[in-house]
C-alpha positions as CSV (number, residue, x, y, z in Angstrom):
1,M,14.2,7.5,-19.5
2,K,13.7,7.6,-23.3
3,L,11.4,4.6,-23.2
4,I,8.5,6.3,-21.4
5,N,8.8,9.8,-22.8
6,S,6.2,9.4,-25.6
7,A,3.8,7.5,-23.3
8,S,4.3,10.0,-20.6
9,I,3.2,12.8,-22.9
10,L,0.1,10.8,-23.8
11,S,-0.7,10.2,-20.2
12,L,-0.2,13.9,-19.2
13,T,-2.5,14.8,-22.1
14,C,-5.2,12.4,-20.9
15,L,-4.6,13.0,-17.1
16,S,-7.9,14.7,-16.7
17,V,-9.6,11.4,-17.3
18,I,-7.7,9.0,-15.1
19,A,-8.2,7.2,-11.8
20,A,-6.1,4.9,-9.5
21,D,-6.3,1.3,-8.6
22,D,-8.2,1.9,-5.4
23,P,-11.5,0.3,-4.2
24,S,-12.8,3.6,-3.0
25,I,-13.2,4.8,-6.6
26,Q,-16.2,3.0,-8.1
27,K,-17.1,2.4,-11.7
28,N,-20.0,4.6,-13.0
29,S,-23.4,3.0,-13.4
30,D,-24.7,5.1,-16.2
31,A,-23.7,5.9,-19.8
32,E,-22.5,9.4,-19.1
33,I,-18.8,10.0,-19.5
34,K,-17.3,10.7,-16.0
35,F,-13.8,10.7,-14.6
36,G,-11.9,10.7,-11.4
37,L,-8.3,11.5,-10.4
38,E,-6.2,10.2,-7.5
39,G,-2.8,10.9,-6.1
40,L,-1.2,8.1,-4.2
41,T,2.0,8.0,-2.0
42,T,3.4,4.7,-0.8
43,W,6.1,3.7,1.6
44,R,7.3,0.1,1.8
45,S,9.8,-1.6,4.1
46,E,10.7,-3.8,1.1
47,Y,9.7,-3.4,-2.5
48,M,8.7,-6.8,-3.8
49,Y,7.5,-7.3,-7.4
50,R,6.6,-10.6,-8.8
51,G,8.9,-12.4,-6.4
52,F,11.8,-10.1,-7.1
53,K,13.2,-7.8,-4.3
54,L,13.8,-4.4,-5.9
55,A,14.7,-2.3,-2.8
56,D,15.1,-2.6,1.0
57,K,13.0,0.5,1.6
58,S,11.2,2.6,-1.0
59,I,8.8,5.5,-1.5
60,G,6.5,5.8,-4.5
61,F,4.3,8.4,-6.0
62,Q,1.5,7.9,-8.5
63,I,-1.1,10.1,-10.2
64,A,-3.7,8.2,-12.0
65,G,-7.3,8.1,-13.0
66,Q,-10.3,6.4,-14.7
67,L,-12.5,7.5,-17.5
68,A,-15.9,5.8,-17.8
69,L,-16.5,5.3,-21.5
70,S,-19.9,3.7,-20.9
71,D,-21.7,1.8,-18.1
72,T,-19.5,-1.3,-18.9
73,E,-16.2,0.1,-20.3
74,T,-13.5,2.1,-18.5
75,L,-10.0,3.5,-19.4
76,D,-7.3,3.8,-16.7
77,I,-4.2,5.9,-17.3
78,G,-1.4,6.8,-14.9
79,L,2.2,7.8,-14.2
80,Y,4.3,6.6,-11.3
81,F,7.8,6.9,-9.8
82,D,9.5,4.8,-7.1
83,T,12.9,5.3,-5.5
84,A,14.9,3.5,-2.8
85,T,15.1,5.3,0.6
86,G,17.4,2.7,2.1
87,D,20.6,1.2,0.6
88,G,21.1,1.5,-3.1
89,D,20.1,3.9,-5.9
90,F,17.2,2.0,-7.3
91,T,14.6,4.1,-9.2
92,E,11.6,3.1,-11.4
93,A,9.5,5.4,-13.5
94,G,6.5,4.2,-15.6
95,T,3.3,4.8,-17.3
96,F,0.3,2.5,-17.8
97,I,-3.0,2.4,-19.7
98,D,-5.7,-0.3,-19.1
99,F,-8.9,-0.8,-20.9
100,S,-11.6,-2.8,-19.1
101,K,-14.9,-4.3,-20.2
102,N,-17.5,-5.6,-17.8
103,I,-19.8,-8.4,-18.9
104,G,-22.0,-9.7,-16.0
105,D,-19.8,-10.9,-13.2
106,L,-16.6,-10.9,-15.4
107,T,-14.3,-8.0,-16.1
108,Y,-11.8,-8.3,-19.0
109,T,-8.8,-5.9,-19.0
110,A,-6.2,-5.2,-21.6
111,K,-3.0,-3.8,-20.1
112,L,0.1,-1.9,-21.3
113,N,2.8,-0.8,-18.9
114,L,6.0,1.0,-19.9
115,R,8.8,1.0,-17.3
116,D,12.3,2.5,-17.0
117,Y,14.6,1.1,-14.3
118,A,17.9,2.4,-12.9
119,N,20.2,0.3,-10.7
120,S,17.8,-2.6,-10.8
121,Q,18.0,-6.3,-11.5
122,L,15.0,-5.8,-13.7
123,K,15.3,-4.3,-17.2
124,S,13.4,-1.5,-18.8
125,G,10.7,-2.5,-21.3
126,A,7.0,-2.8,-22.1
127,D,4.7,-5.2,-20.3
128,L,1.7,-6.2,-22.4
129,G,-1.1,-8.5,-21.5
130,G,-4.5,-8.9,-19.9
131,S,-6.5,-10.2,-17.0
132,V,-9.9,-11.6,-16.2
133,N,-11.7,-10.8,-12.9
134,W,-14.6,-12.9,-11.6
135,K,-16.7,-11.3,-8.9
136,M,-18.2,-14.3,-7.0
137,N,-20.1,-12.1,-4.7
138,E,-19.9,-8.7,-2.9
139,N,-17.0,-9.9,-0.7
140,I,-14.9,-12.3,-2.8
141,D,-13.4,-12.1,-6.3
142,F,-10.8,-13.9,-8.3
143,T,-8.3,-12.6,-10.9
144,A,-6.2,-14.4,-13.6
145,L,-3.4,-12.3,-15.2
146,L,-1.0,-13.1,-18.1
147,T,1.5,-10.6,-19.5
148,Y,4.6,-10.6,-21.7
149,D,7.6,-8.4,-20.6
150,T,10.0,-7.2,-23.3
151,G,12.6,-6.4,-20.7
152,A,12.4,-9.9,-19.1
153,K,12.0,-11.5,-22.6
154,G,9.4,-13.8,-21.1
155,A,5.9,-14.2,-19.7
156,Y,4.5,-13.8,-16.3
157,G,1.1,-15.0,-15.0
158,E,-0.7,-15.2,-11.7
159,V,-4.0,-16.2,-10.1
160,K,-5.2,-14.2,-7.1
161,A,-8.2,-14.2,-4.7
162,T,-9.3,-11.1,-2.9
163,T,-11.7,-10.9,0.1
164,Y,-13.4,-7.7,1.4
165,K,-14.6,-7.2,5.0
166,G,-16.3,-4.0,6.1
167,I,-15.5,-3.0,9.6
168,T,-17.3,0.4,10.0
169,D,-18.8,2.9,7.6
170,S,-15.3,4.4,7.2
171,A,-13.0,1.3,7.5
172,Y,-12.5,-2.0,5.8
173,L,-10.1,-4.9,5.3
174,L,-8.8,-6.4,2.1
175,F,-6.9,-9.7,1.9
176,H,-5.2,-10.8,-1.3
177,T,-3.5,-14.2,-1.9
178,G,-2.2,-15.9,-5.0
179,L,0.3,-17.8,-7.0
180,G,2.8,-16.5,-9.6
181,A,4.3,-18.4,-12.5
182,T,6.9,-17.6,-15.2
183,A,7.9,-18.7,-18.7
184,D,11.4,-17.7,-19.7
185,Y,10.9,-14.6,-17.4
186,Y,14.5,-13.5,-16.7
187,E,15.4,-17.1,-17.6
188,R,13.1,-18.5,-15.0
189,S,10.2,-20.9,-15.8
190,G,7.6,-22.7,-13.7
191,I,5.7,-21.9,-10.5
192,H,7.6,-18.9,-9.1
193,H,6.2,-17.7,-5.8
194,L,3.3,-17.5,-3.4
195,F,2.1,-14.2,-2.1
196,A,-0.3,-12.7,0.4
197,K,-1.2,-9.2,1.5
198,L,-3.5,-7.8,4.2
199,E,-4.7,-4.2,4.0
200,Y,-6.6,-2.0,6.4
201,T,-8.1,1.1,4.9
202,Y,-9.6,4.1,6.8
203,N,-11.5,6.7,4.9
204,I,-10.7,10.0,6.6
205,S,-13.2,11.7,4.3
206,D,-14.9,11.1,1.0
207,N,-11.6,12.2,-0.8
208,V,-8.8,11.1,1.6
209,S,-7.9,7.6,2.8
210,V,-5.0,5.9,4.5
211,T,-4.1,2.2,4.2
212,S,-1.6,0.2,6.2
213,F,-0.6,-3.2,4.8
214,L,1.4,-6.3,5.7
215,G,2.6,-8.6,2.9
216,A,4.6,-11.8,2.3
217,S,6.2,-13.4,-0.7
218,I,7.4,-17.0,-0.5
219,G,9.8,-18.2,-3.2
220,I,9.1,-21.5,-4.9
221,H,11.6,-21.1,-7.7
222,D,15.2,-21.5,-6.5
223,E,16.1,-17.9,-7.3
224,A,12.9,-16.4,-5.9
225,V,13.4,-14.7,-2.5
226,N,11.3,-14.9,0.7
227,S,10.1,-11.6,2.1
228,L,7.9,-10.2,4.9
229,Y,7.2,-6.5,4.5
230,G,4.9,-3.7,5.5
231,G,4.0,-0.2,4.5
232,I,1.4,2.5,4.1
233,Y,-0.6,4.2,1.3
234,F,-1.9,7.7,1.5
235,A,-4.5,8.5,-1.2
236,V,-6.3,11.7,-2.2
237,S,-9.0,11.6,-4.9
238,F,-10.7,14.3,-6.8
């Protein structure tokens, strides 16, 4: 995994300032430098990524975190590893770093993700791009993403809507739905797939949560596959 070695060293050096992509970890509202850590374990009945099926069953581990640089700027850094638990010897290791800037209801994010694949139809490489998130209100937001993948030798983009529904003080629902498109991405171009995902999260404590989810990916491109899958996240934050 030569590709991610240098970035992994950087991530480990900075690991005391990182946080995961989880709604339970909130951005800081003052200018003091603060940070949070989270460990995340995920099991999926199928591992779907951008309309590609990577494994029948997989388990993943991530340690990540978030540093609040100011009341409007954050830095996310993390390391993760996924492996097939069903048929096949698929593995994925990676590291990411994201910088986000909040301006009013909009959040702009620059992203860099380095991945190393084994026994996969996807190729190792760097994924570089950015996203814009618009928070329409407390319960609904929209995100537009565009990245270039050096392994795929092409670009991927998507638009996504997310809705939040509180159930109790300790539980809530999230529903994501969107559309993905490609440009010379593994020699695929055009509208690629539709996707949707429903998540139910229960906060066992202030630092521990469990999330079950059900997702679907519907292929629009001739080579994109259809999938209905489920799984569970287990997160511990510090």
